[in-house]
N, C-alpha and C positions, 0 to 999 in steps of 0.2 A: 682560463685563457691559459693558452700557451704560449701560442707567440703565431707565426705566419710564416707561411711557404713562400721561399726564396728559387726554392728550385723542383719542377720535375721530372724525373726522367724515365719513362716505362713505368714501371710496377713500384718507383722509388720514389722519394721525394727529401731535402732539407726545409728544416725549419729552423729560422731564427728565431732564439728564446727572446722573450722582451725580457727587458730590465726589469729588477725588482725593487721597487720602490718600496723605500722603508724599511725593508727586511734583508737579512743576509742573502746575498743572490744563490750563495752554494748550499741554501737548505734545499732537502729533500722534499720539503712541501711544495716548492715552486719547480725544480727539474724534475723530470719524469725519469722514471726508470726504465735499463733496457728490458721488455716484454710489457710496458705500458700501452694500453688501449687507448687512443686518442682518435677524433675526428674530427673532419671538416663539411660543415652544413653547404650542400649546394642548392641549385633549385629543384632538383627533381631527387635527390637524394642525400641521406647522411651518409658519407663517404669513410670508413673507417680503417684507420693503420695502425701497425706494431710497432712500435721503436726498434729500431735494429742495433745503432750507434747512437753515442756520444763524443761529442769531442771541444776542442779549446780551441781555435787556429791561433791566436794571442792572448793565454791567460797573463793574468795582472800579477805583480809584482804584492801589490798589500792587500790589506783585509780591505781598505776602505776604497779600492780602486773598482771600478765597473768593468768587463772582459767581455768580449764575444765569444757568446756561444751557441752552438748549434747540434741540431739531431736530426738523423736519420731513421726513416720512416719505411715500411713499406707496408703498399695499401693489398689488404686482405680479403677486401669484398666492401657491399654495401647495404643501407638498409635504405629500399625505396621508399617514396612517400607516398599515399593515397591523394585523393581529391582534395583533402581539407589540409593535406600538410604532414600527416602524422607519420612518422617511420613503421612502416609494417614489416614482416619478417624479413630475417640477415639472408645472402645470399652470396656466393663467392665472386671476385669476380670486380669488376669497374666498369659502371656505360657513361658515368660522368667524370672525368679526370678535375682535380680541381686547379684553380688557377694562378699564378703570381700575386702574392697576397691576400690571398684567402684565408682567414682568421683559424686557428687551432685551438680547438680546447680538448679537454680531459673527457672522455666519453661518460656520460652520468651512469647510474645503477638500471635505467632503465633498458638503456641501448647494451650494458653490458650482457646482460639478462637474455635480450634478442638474439645479440652476437655466440653466446654462448649456451644457446638454448638447445634441448636435446631429449630425442624421446626414451623416455621412462623404461619403457618396454623392450627396448631392442639396443639401449646401452648402461653400465654401469658406473655408479658413482666412486672416484676415486681419491676426492677430497674437493679442496676448492679454489677458486683461482686468488692468484697473490693480490689483484687490486683491487676485490671485495669479497670476505669473507664470507659472506652472507648467499656467497652466488655459489652451486655446487660445478665441478670438474667432473664431467663427465667423458666416457669414451666407449664409441659405438663398437660393441663386438664384432657385428660381421666386418667391418672396415677394418678393424683392427688384426684379424685373424684371416683375413682375405689377401691379404697384401703381407710383403716384409717390412720388418719394424726392427727397430732396436732402442735398448736403455743404456744410454753413454752417462759417460761423467766420471770425475776421480777417485782414488781413493775415499772411500769412507763417506761419502755423496749422500748412500743410502740406494744403491744401483739394487742391489739383494731384495732390501724391505719392498722397494715398488715394485719388484717382479712379482715376490710374494704375494702382495695388496693384490694387483691386479688377476693373477691368478685364484685368486681366494674369491673375490668376487666374483669373477666367471662362473665357479664353482657352487655357490647360493643362488646363482639366478639360471644356473643351467647344471643340476645336479647329474644329470647321465652323459655329460660330459667328458670324452675321453682327453686326456693332455701325459704326454711324455714331457720328461723333463730330466735333461742329462745334467745330473748335481754332480759334478768332477770334484767339486772341495766339500763335498756332505755339509754346504750350510741349509739347506731349505728341508732335511727331514722332519726337523721339528714345528715346520710351520702346516704342513700337512699331514701328521698322525693321523689323525681320525678318519683321512680319506684315500692315503697312498698306500699304496702296495710297493716297497723299497728291496729293487731288485742291487743286491751287490756280486761281486766275484764269488762268494760262498755260495751265490743258491741261485746264479742263473743257468740255467741250459739252452743252449746254443747248440741243437744236432748238427754236424756237420753235413749231412748229408741236406740238408734243408739249403747250406750254398747252392749257386748256380758251378757251372764249371770254372771261368774264368777266376770265381773266389776261390775256389779247393784247389786250384792250379798255385797259387799265391800263397797258399797255407803250406801247400807239399812240396812245393818247385821252389818260388820265391826267384830271385833274377840271376840264379846259377849258371853257369856257361854251358853250352850242350842243351841247355833246355825243352828244345823243338822236340828231341828224339823223348824224352821223358812226357813231355806233355802228348805227342802221339799215342804212347804207350797208354798212358790217364783216359783218352779220349776212346781207347780201343776197351779197357775193362770195364770200367764204371757202371756201361750199359749191363756188363754180362752179369756184374754183381747186383745190379738191380735185379735183373732177371730170375737167381737164385735165390733173393730174398722173395720174389713171388710167389717160385715154386716150392717155397717150403710153407709161405700162407697157405698155400691151395691146398697143401696135405696136411694141417693146422686145421680142423674142426671147428676151434674156439674160435675162431677170427671168421667172420665172415664178409667177404668181399662181391662186391660186384663184379660181373665176368667180364666187362671191358676194362674193371682194373686188373683181371687176371693176365687179359691177353699180351703176353712177352713179347710177343712181336714188336706192339707198338712201343716199347718202352727205348727213350732216346736219353742222349747226355746230359738233359737238365729236365726229364720227366720228374714231376715231385713224388718219386719213391723211393724209401727206404732201402741205405743198403749198410752190410756190417764191414768195418775196416778190417776183421778176421777173413771176411770171404774175399777184399783184395788182396791182402796178403797173400792167402791159399791162390789166389789165381797169379799171383808174380811168382811164387814158387813152382806152380804148373808149366808156367814158360820159361822158366830158368831149366829146371828138368827136360824139357823140349830140345831144347838149346846148347850147342857143343864150341861154337865160337867161343873165346875170351870177350874179343870185342862187342858180341852180342849179347854178353850177360852181365857187362857194366850197368846200363843202365838200369834192370829191371832189378839186380842187387841195389843198387843206390837206391830206387823208391821204394824198395822195401825196408830198409835199413831205416830210412827218412819217415815213412808210416808207422814204423812199430817206434821210433823215436818219439815223436809228436803224442800218438797213444800212450804212451808210458808218462810224458809230461807233464807234472801237474798244474802247469802253469795252463794246459790245454784241456782242462778235465772239464770245463763246461761244456768244451765239444765232444769228445770221445768217451764223456763219462759212460759208466752204466745204463743210465737212463737215457740213452741217446737217441733209441729203438723205440 
């Protein structure tokens, strides 16, 4: 027995702890910790609640003095009773709320097992619950990965180890699973040596022609002034560069492409067709040769200089390198 209920508000309740006769009231054996699962026995079910807060509104000053101590709990579910009054499997939600004065107990091992029960075929074990080390802590894979979730904690509390453990357990149960891990601090490489392919700035390849038009505009033009003219020039020349690539492929007998893919009339700005940066520069040169007015030449020269600068920049080698086409 822990104490009795003195307030109920929706899904929360306040429990007044019993005074500890014959023992130190501050002992952990009497006062439950945060996260401890408690139970309230009602007529039709066993209501389960999780300790969420501890407080002492009127703390004592002496060791021998008794003090008022309360805990706040959150109802998480219940174990409905069968016709013989025995608890059945756990279900979320509360159908019968406890009343004022109801006695509160620690959940027994059987009740803990029912509350934390999980199908082993669709779940992974990541440890054991703190209240009873003999009961495994399981995570349902589909529910975990089907929603947004976070692993939170202060520095040194084991967030990275927890993430690595969860991912290893998922891969052990699902060897064909595909997981993309953004390891910005390079702390997970040793955890998945035998299972992972590590992509670094040295071996990564992301061809620039795979980007859509908005993305390539951000790379080549960015947020500079007078960008509208430069954007329209790119919008006009990129499909032509793609058509040139397709025409070259048509002449190359070593490449077998479907006739539908070779139809250059259907090439648009975001059609997934490769093109070369050199073709884009050549098109800009052609346009510069056709124009005479200095004001009209400026955006073409600006774009040409930008393409040549970025394609030679070693920081952009993963996009404009020799293997990108």
